[in-house]
N, C-alpha and C positions, 0 to 999 in steps of 0.2 A: 505494499499500499505506500504511495508516496503520497508525503504530508508537505506540501508546499506554502508558497503564504496563500491565505488566503484557505486553507484546505483542514478540515478539523480533521480528529478522530475518527468519523464515520466511514464507510464505504462507498461514499457518493462521492466522486469522482470527477464534480462539478461546485466553483465558487462562484463566490457573487459576479468576480470579473470573466470569467465565462461564461455568462447569462446574459450577462450584459448586451452585445450587439443581438443576441438572441431575442432580446427582449423587444429590443428596437424594429428588428425587424418581424415581431410577433405582431406588434401593435400598427406598423406597417400595410401588414399581410389583410388586418381586422379593420383598413380603412382609417387608421389613424385614432383608436380606444377603441379597450376593450374592457372585460370584469378584469379581476384578481383570477376569478377560475379559466376564464378566455385567453388569458394572459400565458395562465401554468401549460394548457393543453398545448396550443399553438406556440409553446414554447417547448416544449419539450418534444411533438416535432420536428421541428427545425433544429434542435440539437439531438436530436437522433438519442434522445437519453432511454435506458431502457427499462423500461416496466419494473423489474427490481428494485432500481434505485425509485422510480417514480414513492415506492410502498414503507421506502426506509423513514419511519418517526423519528423528528427531531430529538423529541422529552417525553418520551412514553409518558414517564409516570403525572405528565401537566398537561397530559391530550392527543389529542390528535392529529398535530398539521404535523407535514412532510420536512423531513430534509431538504427538501428543496422548493417546498414554498418556503420556508421560514429564510433559507439565499435568497429567495426571490424578494422576500420585501427590504433584505440590505440591496439585495440590485436596482429594485424602485425608489430606495430614497438616497443609494447615488446618483442614479439619472435624474435624479427629481433636483437636489443639488445641485448639478454639474447642467440644468438647465434643459436637459432635453424632455422629458416627462411632467408631468402634473394632474393633480389628481383634484379638480374641482368638485367634486362627491363619492364618499364614503367607498373605495373598493373598484370605484372607476377609473382609470389611471388614457390618458393623452396626446399626442403628442404636442409638445409647444410647436412655436412656427418656424424655433433655430432644429429642432429633433426632426420635425419634416426634412427639416434640405442635405442632413446628412445621410452619407453611406455606411459610416463605419465611424464606431468609437473607436479612441486610441483609449484603453485601461489604463 
């Protein structure tokens, strides 16, 4: 198991940095905005995340959030800080004007 920048000790191979471009691509594919669930599904498809990775829980003692969902929370947070996405409604994310013009995020 590789543990590098942003990696945890779980068996999930994707960290928040790895997911930045797939989130932008997912939002573009979804017409510029999407719900958390729509984004998760589209990112999993774009990044080819294996189903067994999608099922790993972040903290089984504290609820049902998966590790990928948890990492996508951080990915969206950083993309929001960078001005690439915004969330005007809880659980709904959209590309900003800047985000809709970029082809690739420099992680």
